[in-house]
N, C-alpha and C positions, 0 to 999 in steps of 0.2 A: 861857264868855263871861260877862263882867260889863259892866254899863252903868248909867249914871245920867243923869237929866234935870235940868238946871239952867236954869230960865227958858226961853230960846229956843235952848238947846244940848243935844245929847245926846252924851255921851262914852262910847265903846265900846272894850272890850279883848277881843280874841279869843285863844283858846288853841290850842296845837298840835292839828292834825287837823281843825279846824273849817273849814267852807266859808264864804268871805267873803260872797258874795252871799246865800246862804241865811240866814246869821246876820243880815245887815242887813235882810232881809225880816222876820225875827222881831221885830227892834227896831221896824221900821216899823209892824207890826201891833200890837205892844204899846202904842205911844204914838199910834196912829192918825195917823201922819205923812202929810200931804198935800203938803208943800212943804219941801224941804231941799236944801242943797248940802253936799257932804261932801269931806273931805280925810283922807288917812291915810298911814301909813308902817308898815313891819314886815318880816317875812320869810315867804317862801312856798317850797314845794318842788314845786308844780305850778301852772301858770297857762295858761289858754287865751286867746290873743290873737286879735283879729279886725281886719281891715282892710276897710272898705267900698268896694266898686267902684261908683261912682255910675253909670257907663255900663251895667253889667250889673244894677245894683240888687240886689246881694247881698253878704253878708259872706263873706270868705274867712277861715277860722279854722285855727289850728294850736295844738296843746298842747305845752308845754315842761315838762320835769321837770329838777330839779336843786336846788341851793341858791341862792336868789335873795334879794337885798336889795330891798325895795320902796322905790325912791327917790321915787316920786310915785304917789299914788292920788287921783283926782279924779272927781267926778260929781255927779249929782242923784238925788233920791229923791222919788217921788210915790206917789199911791194905786194907780197902774196900772203903774208901771215903776221899776226902778232901773237907771240908765245910768251906767257907770263906764269910765274909761280908767286904765291902769296903765303904769308904767315900772319895769322891774326890772333890777338889775345882777348880773352874773355874777362868779365868783371872779377872772376875768381882767379885770375892770373894764370890760366891754363892756355895753351896754344893749340891751334889747328893749322894745318898747312898742306899745300899740294899745288898741283896745276890749277891755275885760275881760269875757269871758263866763264866767269861773270862776277861782277861785284857792283853794288849800288852805294854811292857815297851817302853818309849820314851827316857828317860835319864838314870836313874838307878832305881833299886828296891832292897831294903835291907830287909831281913826277918830273924828273929830269931825264931827257933823252940825249945821249951822246952820239953824235953822227959820225959815220966813217965813210970809206970810199968803196968797199966791196959790197955789191948788192947781196942781200940775204934772201935769196930765193931758195926754195926747197924742192926736194924730190923724195919719192917714197923709197925707203930702205926695206927691201923685201925680207931681210933677215929679222928685223925687229917690228916691222909694220908701222914704223914712225916716219914722219916727214922730217928729213934732216937737211942741213945746209948743203946746197949744191955749189961747192967750192972746189 
């Protein structure tokens, strides 16, 4: 992994075999990031997708393996949580997407984190069972 901070932006490049969320946690800790929104693209060979069932207040997760192009990676990063969603494309040009609970880089993975000023801490919303911004 390589990364550089430029004013209010952090640019990250991940290498084959690296875990995306673990790597982003390392960057967060290195720069003491309390507020950021991120976007990325790349390729992964393993991804764990989640879908939140509001009625049951639980995530349903499934792991997928294969060669996937990351067509969209979005999320936010704060002192207590990294929350991301991902869309991946298959060799057949079909897509899968959802909450990203994990992903392993197969080729490269490029992420840009845009920093802000309001800390993105979370609290539990009893109505939905979700951790939401505490703003």
